[in-house]
C-alpha positions in Angstrom: 27.3 -33.8 -41.0 24.2 -32.7 -38.6 22.6 -32.0 -42.6 23.2 -35.3 -43.4 22.1 -37.4 -40.5 19.0 -35.5 -40.8 18.3 -36.5 -44.1 19.3 -39.7 -43.3 16.6 -39.7 -40.6 13.9 -38.7 -42.9 14.6 -41.4 -45.4 14.9 -44.3 -42.6 11.4 -43.0 -41.4 10.1 -43.1 -45.0 11.3 -46.2 -45.6 9.8 -47.8 -42.4 6.5 -46.3 -43.2 6.1 -46.8 -46.8 2.9 -48.2 -46.5 1.4 -44.5 -45.7 3.1 -43.1 -48.9 1.4 -46.1 -50.8 -1.8 -45.5 -49.0 -2.1 -41.6 -49.6 -1.2 -42.3 -53.1 -4.1 -44.9 -53.5 -6.4 -42.0 -51.8 -5.7 -40.1 -54.3 -6.5 -42.3 -56.9 -9.6 -43.5 -55.6 -10.6 -40.1 -55.4 -10.0 -39.7 -59.1 -12.1 -42.4 -60.5 -15.0 -40.6 -58.5 -15.1 -38.3 -61.2 -16.3 -38.3 -65.0 -15.9 -40.2 -67.3 -15.2 -43.3 -64.5 -17.7 -41.6 -62.3 -17.5 -44.3 -59.7 -19.0 -41.6 -56.9 -19.1 -43.9 -53.9 -15.4 -44.0 -53.5 -15.0 -40.3 -52.7 -17.0 -41.7 -49.5 -13.7 -43.5 -48.4 -10.6 -42.7 -50.2 -9.8 -40.0 -47.3 -9.6 -42.6 -45.2 -5.7 -43.0 -45.6 -5.0 -39.2 -44.9 -6.6 -39.9 -41.4 -4.5 -43.1 -41.1 -1.3 -41.3 -41.7 -2.5 -38.1 -39.7 -2.5 -40.4 -36.8 0.0 -43.2 -37.3 2.9 -40.9 -38.8 4.1 -38.8 -35.5 5.6 -35.9 -37.8 4.7 -33.0 -38.6 6.7 -33.3 -42.2 5.6 -36.3 -43.1 1.9 -35.9 -42.3 2.6 -32.4 -45.2 4.4 -35.3 -47.3 1.9 -37.9 -47.5 -1.1 -34.8 -48.0 0.9 -34.3 -50.6 0.9 -37.5 -52.1 -2.7 -38.0 -52.0 -2.8 -34.9 -53.9 -0.2 -35.6 -56.2 -1.9 -38.7 -57.5 -5.3 -37.9 -57.6 -4.5 -34.5 -60.0 -2.2 -36.2 -62.3 -4.6 -38.5 -63.1 -7.7 -35.6 -63.0 -5.9 -33.2 -64.8 -3.4 -35.0 -67.3 -5.7 -34.0 -70.0 -3.6 -30.9 -69.5 -0.6 -32.8 -71.7 -2.8 -34.1 -74.3 -4.1 -30.5 -75.1 -0.9 -28.9 -75.0 0.8 -31.5 -77.2 -1.8 -31.6 -79.6 -3.2 -28.0 -79.9 -0.9 -26.0 -77.8 2.0 -27.7 -80.4 4.2 -28.1 -77.3 6.9 -31.3 -77.5 6.6 -34.1 -75.1 9.1 -32.8 -72.3 8.1 -29.1 -71.8 4.3 -30.3 -71.7 5.0 -33.1 -69.0 6.8 -30.2 -67.0 4.1 -27.6 -67.3 1.7 -30.4 -66.4 4.0 -32.1 -63.6 4.4 -28.3 -62.5 0.3 -27.6 -62.1 0.1 -30.9 -59.8 3.0 -29.7 -57.7 1.0 -26.3 -57.3 -2.6 -27.9 -56.7 -1.2 -31.0 -54.8 0.0 -28.3 -51.8 -3.6 -27.6 -51.1 -4.6 -30.8 -49.4 -0.8 -31.1 -48.0 -1.2 -27.7 -46.2 -4.7 -29.3 -45.2 -3.3 -32.7 -44.0 -0.5 -30.8 -42.0 -2.8 -28.3 -40.3 -4.9 -31.0 -39.4 -1.9 -33.2 -37.9 -1.0 -29.9 -35.9 -4.4 -29.9 -34.3 -4.5 -33.3 -33.9 -1.6 -33.7 -31.3 -3.2 -30.6 -29.7 -6.3 -32.8 -28.6 -8.4 -31.7 -31.4 -9.1 -35.2 -33.7 -8.5 -34.3 -37.4 -11.8 -36.2 -38.2 -13.2 -33.3 -36.6 -11.4 -30.7 -38.0 -10.4 -32.0 -41.1 -13.5 -31.1 -43.2 -13.5 -27.6 -42.4 -10.0 -27.4 -43.3 -10.2 -29.1 -46.9 -13.3 -26.9 -47.2 -11.6 -23.9 -46.3 -8.6 -24.7 -48.7 -11.0 -25.5 -51.7 -12.6 -22.3 -51.1 -8.7 -20.6 -51.2 -7.9 -22.5 -54.6 -11.3 -20.9 -56.3 -10.5 -17.4 -55.4 -6.5 -17.3 -54.8 -4.0 -19.1 -56.8 -3.9 -20.7 -58.7 -7.6 -19.6 -59.5 -8.2 -23.6 -60.7 -11.6 -24.7 -58.9 -11.9 -27.2 -61.1 -13.0 -31.2 -59.9 -13.4 -29.6 -56.1 -14.9 -33.0 -54.2 -18.5 -32.3 -54.3 -18.7 -32.3 -57.6 -18.0 -36.5 -57.6 -21.2 -36.7 -56.6 -22.5 -35.0 -59.4 -25.4 -38.1 -60.6 -26.4 -38.2 -56.9 -29.2 -35.7 -57.4 -30.6 -35.9 -54.5 -28.1 -35.5 -52.4 -26.7 -32.7 -54.4 -29.6 -30.5 -53.9 -28.2 -29.0 -50.8 -25.7 -26.5 -52.7 -28.9 -24.1 -53.4 -27.6 -23.3 -49.8 -24.3 -24.5 -49.2 -22.5 -24.5 -53.2 -20.5 -27.1 -54.1 -18.4 -26.9 -51.0 -21.2 -28.7 -49.0 -21.1 -31.4 -50.6 -17.1 -32.0 -50.1 -17.7 -30.8 -46.7 -20.1 -34.0 -46.0 -17.7 -36.4 -47.8 -14.6 -35.2 -46.3 -17.1 -36.0 -42.5 -18.4 -39.2 -43.5 -14.9 -40.6 -44.3 -13.3 -39.2 -41.0 -16.3 -41.1 -39.5 -15.7 -44.5 -40.9 -12.2 -44.3 -39.9 -13.0 -43.4 -36.3 -15.0 -46.7 -36.3 -12.8 -48.3 -37.9 -10.7 -47.7 -35.2 -12.4 -47.7 -32.5 -10.8 -44.3 -30.6 -12.1 -43.5 -27.7 -14.5 -40.4 -27.4 -12.9 -37.1 -26.2 -14.6 -35.8 -23.3 -15.1 -32.5 -25.2 -19.3 -32.3 -25.7 -18.9 -31.7 -29.6 -16.1 -33.9 -30.3 -17.8 -36.5 -28.2 -21.3 -36.0 -30.4 -19.3 -35.3 -33.5 -20.3 -38.8 -35.0 -24.1 -38.3 -34.7 -24.1 -34.9 -36.1 -21.8 -36.5 -39.0 -25.1 -38.7 -39.6 -27.7 -36.4 -39.3 -26.1 -34.0 -41.6 -26.2 -36.8 -44.0 -29.9 -37.8 -43.6 -30.5 -34.1 -43.3 -29.1 -33.5 -47.1 -30.6 -36.8 -48.9 -34.2 -35.5 -46.4 -33.5 -32.0 -48.3 -32.7 -33.3 -51.5 -36.3 -35.5 -51.4 -38.8 -32.1 -50.6 -36.6 -30.2 -53.5 -37.0 -32.5 -56.3 -40.8 -32.1 -55.5 -40.6 -28.6 -55.2 -38.9 -29.0 -58.8 -41.1 -31.7 -61.0 -40.0 -32.4 -64.3 -40.6 -30.1 -67.3 -42.9 -31.6 -69.9 -40.9 -31.0 -73.3 -43.8 -31.6 -76.3 -44.9 -28.5 -76.1 -45.4 -24.9 -74.1 -42.1 -23.3 -73.1 -39.9 -20.9 -75.5 -38.1 -23.4 -77.9 -34.0 -22.7 -77.7 -32.0 -25.0 -80.5 -28.5 -26.4 -79.5 -25.9 -26.6 -82.7 -23.4 -28.7 -82.0 -21.3 -28.9 -85.4 -19.0 -31.2 -84.3 -16.0 -28.9 -86.4 -12.5 -30.7 -85.6 -10.0 -28.1 -83.9 -7.6 -29.2 -86.5 -9.3 -26.8 -89.3 -11.7 -24.6 -87.2 -9.1 -22.0 -88.3 -7.8 -23.2 -91.3 -9.4 -20.4 -93.8 -10.0 -22.9 -96.6 -12.9 -24.6 -94.4 -14.3 -21.4 -93.3 -17.4 -22.0 -95.7 -18.0 -26.0 -94.7 -18.1 -24.1 -91.6 -20.6 -21.4 -92.2 -22.6 -24.1 -94.5 -22.6 -27.1 -91.6 -23.6 -24.3 -89.0 -26.5 -23.3 -91.3 -27.9 -26.7 -92.0 -28.2 -28.1 -88.3 -29.9 -24.5 -87.4 -32.0 -25.5 -90.6 -33.1 -28.8 -88.9 -33.3 -26.9 -85.6 -36.0 -24.2 -86.9 -38.0 -27.2 -89.0 -38.5 -28.9 -85.1 -39.6 -25.4 -84.1 -36.6 -23.7 -82.8 -37.1 -19.7 -81.7 -33.5 -18.8 -80.8 -30.2 -20.7 -81.6 -27.2 -20.9 -80.0 -23.5 -21.7 -81.5 -20.9 -22.9 -79.2 -17.9 -20.4 -78.1 -15.9 -19.2 -81.1 -18.1 -20.8 -83.5 -17.9 -18.1 -85.8 -14.2 -18.5 -87.9 -13.4 -15.0 -88.0 -12.6 -11.7 -85.6 -15.7 -9.6 -85.4 -15.1 -6.1 -86.1 -12.3 -7.0 -88.3 -11.5 -5.9 -92.1 -12.9 -9.4 -93.0 -16.0 -8.8 -94.4 -16.7 -12.8 -93.2 -17.5 -11.9 -89.9 -21.0 -10.3 -91.0 -22.0 -13.9 -92.5 -23.1 -15.4 -89.3 -26.0 -12.3 -89.6 -27.1 -13.7 -93.1 -27.6 -17.1 -92.0 -29.8 -15.3 -88.9 -31.9 -13.4 -92.2 -32.5 -16.6 -94.0 -33.2 -18.8 -90.8 -35.4 -16.2 -89.6 -34.6 -16.5 -86.0 -32.3 -14.7 -84.0 -28.7 -16.6 -83.3 -26.4 -16.6 -80.2 -23.2 -17.1 -81.4 -19.4 -17.2 -80.1 -17.1 -15.5 -81.6 -13.7 -14.0 -81.5 -13.7 -9.4 -81.6 -11.7 -6.8 -81.5 -12.0 -3.4 -80.0 -9.8 -0.4 -80.6 -9.6 1.5 -77.3 -7.1 4.6 -77.3 -5.6 3.5 -80.4 -4.8 0.2 -79.6 -6.5 -2.8 -80.8 -7.7 -5.5 -77.7 -8.8 -8.8 -78.6 -12.0 -10.3 -76.8 -12.9 -13.6 -76.5 -17.3 -12.8 -76.8 -21.0 -14.0 -77.4 -22.8 -12.1 -79.6 -27.0 -12.1 -79.8 -27.3 -11.7 -84.2 -30.8 -10.8 -85.2 -30.8 -10.4 -89.3 -28.3 -7.4 -89.7 -29.1 -6.2 -86.4 -26.4 -6.9 -83.9 -28.4 -6.8 -80.4 -26.0 -7.9 -77.4 -22.6 -8.4 -76.8 -20.9 -10.0 -73.7 -16.6 -10.0 -73.0 -15.4 -13.1 -71.4 -14.9 -11.9 -67.9 -12.6 -14.9 -66.3 -9.9 -15.8 -68.7 -8.6 -18.9 -68.9 -4.6 -18.7 -68.1 -2.1 -20.0 -70.5 -4.9 -20.7 -72.8 -6.5 -17.1 -73.1 -3.6 -15.4 -71.8 0.0 -16.2 -70.7 0.3 -15.4 -67.1 4.2 -14.2 -66.1 5.1 -12.7 -69.0 8.4 -11.9 -67.3 9.4 -15.1 -66.2 7.9 -17.1 -69.2 7.6 -15.3 -72.4 6.2 -17.5 -74.4 3.8 -15.5 -76.7 0.0 -15.1 -76.3 -1.9 -18.0 -74.5 -2.8 -21.3 -76.9 -6.6 -19.9 -77.6 -5.5 -16.3 -78.7 -4.3 -15.9 -82.4 -2.8 -12.4 -82.4 -2.7 -11.3 -79.2 -3.5 -12.4 -75.4 -7.6 -12.0 -75.2 -8.5 -9.0 -72.8 -11.2 -9.5 -69.8 -14.9 -8.1 -70.0 -15.9 -5.8 -67.4 -20.0 -6.5 -67.5 -22.3 -9.9 -67.1 -24.9 -9.2 -69.8 -28.6 -9.4 -69.5 -29.5 -10.3 -73.2 -33.7 -10.8 -73.9 -35.1 -12.0 -76.8 -39.0 -12.3 -78.1 -40.5 -14.8 -75.3 -37.5 -16.0 -73.9 -36.5 -15.9 -70.5 -33.9 -12.9 -70.0 -30.2 -14.8 -69.9 -26.7 -14.3 -69.5 -23.9 -16.1 -71.1 -21.3 -18.0 -69.9 -18.0 -18.7 -72.2 -16.2 -21.7 -71.4 -14.4 -21.7 -68.2 -16.5 -19.2 -66.6 -19.4 -22.4 -66.0 -16.9 -22.9 -63.3 -17.3 -20.3 -61.4 -20.1 -20.2 -59.3 -19.9 -16.7 -58.7 -20.2 -15.5 -62.1 -23.8 -17.0 -62.4 -24.8 -15.6 -59.0 -23.8 -12.2 -60.9 -25.8 -13.0 -64.0 -28.8 -13.2 -61.7 -28.3 -10.3 -59.6 -28.4 -8.6 -62.7 -31.8 -10.1 -63.5 -31.2 -13.4 -65.4 -33.6 -15.7 -65.5 -31.6 -18.3 -67.7 -28.2 -19.4 -68.1 -26.5 -19.9 -71.3 -23.4 -21.6 -71.5 -21.2 -21.5 -75.0 -18.0 -23.4 -75.1 -15.8 -25.7 -77.3 -14.5 -28.5 -75.4 -12.6 -29.3 -78.6 -9.3 -28.3 -77.1 -10.1 -31.6 -74.9 -10.2 -34.3 -77.9 -11.2 -37.8 -76.5 -10.5 -36.9 -72.9 -12.1 -36.9 -69.3 -11.9 -33.0 -69.3 -15.0 -32.6 -71.2 -17.3 -34.8 -68.7 -15.7 -32.9 -65.9 -16.6 -29.8 -67.5 -20.0 -30.6 -68.5 -20.5 -31.7 -64.4 -19.3 -28.7 -62.9 -21.7 -26.1 -65.2 -24.6 -28.7 -64.2 -24.2 -27.9 -60.6 -24.9 -24.3 -61.3 -28.4 -24.7 -62.5 -28.7 -26.6 -59.2 -27.2 -23.6 -56.9 -29.4 -21.1 -58.6 -32.2 -23.1 -58.9 -32.3 -22.0 -62.7 -32.6 -23.6 -66.3 -28.9 -23.8 -67.7 -28.5 -24.2 -71.4 -25.0 -25.5 -72.7 -23.9 -25.8 -76.6 -20.6 -27.3 -77.1 -18.8 -27.3 -80.2 -17.7 -31.0 -80.2 -19.5 -31.6 -77.2 -20.9 -32.5 -74.7 -24.0 -30.0 -75.3 -27.1 -30.5 -72.8 -30.0 -28.8 -71.2 -30.4 -28.7 -67.1 -33.9 -27.9 -65.1 -33.3 -26.2 -62.0 -33.1 -29.7 -59.9 -30.0 -30.7 -62.2 -32.3 -32.9 -64.5 -30.8 -33.4 -67.7 -33.6 -33.0 -70.0 -31.8 -33.3 -73.3 -27.9 -33.2 -74.8 -25.6 -34.4 -77.2 -22.6 -36.9 -76.8 -19.1 -36.2 -77.2 -18.0 -35.8 -81.1 -21.4 -35.9 -82.9 -23.0 -33.6 -85.2 -26.4 -32.7 -84.0 -29.1 -30.7 -82.5 -31.7 -30.4 -79.9 -34.8 -28.3 -79.7 -35.3 -27.6 -75.7 -38.4 -25.8 -74.2 -37.5 -23.5 -71.2 -40.5 -22.3 -69.3 -41.4 -18.5 -70.5 -41.8 -17.6 -66.5 -41.1 -18.6 -63.5 -38.8 -17.8 -60.4 -35.3 -18.4 -60.4 -32.5 -17.5 -57.4 -32.0 -19.6 -54.3 -29.8 -18.8 -50.9 -26.7 -19.5 -52.7 -27.8 -17.1 -55.3 -28.3 -14.4 -52.5 -26.3 -14.9 -49.9 -23.4 -16.8 -52.1 -20.4 -18.5 -50.2 -21.0 -17.9 -46.1 -20.9 -22.2 -45.3 -17.0 -21.9 -47.2 -16.2 -18.7 -45.2 -17.7 -20.2 -42.0 -15.6 -23.3 -42.3 -12.8 -20.5 -43.0 -13.5 -19.2 -39.6 -13.7 -22.4 -37.6 -10.5 -23.7 -38.7 -9.1 -20.0 -37.6 -11.3 -20.6 -34.4 -9.9 -24.3 -33.7 -6.3 -22.9 -34.1 -7.1 -20.7 -31.9 -8.9 -22.6 -29.1 -6.3 -24.9 -29.5 -3.0 -22.2 -29.0 -5.1 -20.7 -25.5 -5.9 -24.1 -24.4 -3.8 -24.5 -20.7 -4.9 -28.0 -21.4 -3.1 -28.0 -24.7 -0.3 -26.3 -23.1 0.4 -28.6 -20.3 0.2 -31.5 -22.8 2.9 -30.1 -24.9 4.9 -29.6 -21.6 4.8 -33.3 -21.0 
């Protein structure tokens, strides 16, 4: 009877507060359209107001968490809906299992805004307003989503501002988390201005609106100065010319043996055009070679033969194998071939769960990942730095690795002066994912003040300068090439490259400090007794 009464009470509460649920979901949808391909970046600057409303008005801990979860679920269901299409088309899942996996992923991701909102609510009951605490809490949990389970930092809030090049320059100090912080903080400031809440007697809370406004202005001024520090680079002459090939090979035929000749012929023909345009290094995308390197199938040598005929070295993507203690291990690799010579090799370090390996096989005995063929891929161990002719030394980020900042930082620490991202976004089809993936890769160039050249099978291929400007690009689902001239020498690196996620760790520390102070503050305890 008591259990039934509690459930009835919760249902009655939700019925009486349905507008919070509707507003929270609407806020999540508003945040979703701030990301590519819609790219209505301004929407994110008001999307969180609904969360502040729910935190201040619900009066229940469980309700605050529920509305945070609704916000997150609405956002992620739209933002990562491409997972369903990928599973259906290329994973050959039937509709129900594909939808079940999408919903499961959304629910896991929604836990992060749910816990963030819950914690902000708890602190608000103890005298620390959500407008002050939620920006720190949100960044803390974004960072945890990056480095912990589910290991999926897709579309952190700051990425919504990728087209605001002046604002996003601060990532060379704070990483993308600094932009996320500003967005949530401005939302909190707007909420306080709308509600006209009386300022707290505590100094920090009293000056918080002025601090937020000052931080936003400072970020814009900093961006203005940094853009002058990295002027646009002329592309007509000078620099080292790199040719990027987007062959646009359909994923449906990519591994069909009968299409193998077509694939090699296409890359050779596009490569000829790039070489005629001056390219001295050609880049093919991830797994562009449709045969396992090092296997008994000698066709894997055809890439070297093409390099010999075109008289230029080529960076190519291919699956590969190695025999380790009599057992065969498969890798997603990048090779720098120069005619018959194999000059460098890089094995992908950060693999895609469910795509390149199947996690929790004891629970989900579904076989290898979708992109793995014979067996799950094995992760590499070393971030290789490659060099050729007068090209700046470079490291390769394969596909998903471009969304993990620590790998780019590791490349620069090892001596790279250029980042090359090879990917096969053909898995995603005509969804939002290729646009979102491109935006996240673009931020790596600004974070590390380094050129980033991106080569994608079906697009979007692009080149970004150290300020994140798009220098060259090829649209989605088009065949073509471009030649980008990258400066042969020059500094690379930034505060963020050297010191990493100090800002994110600071937000974690302040979140813990808020909890500690609220728990120990005698005034807080007196309020609780009343």
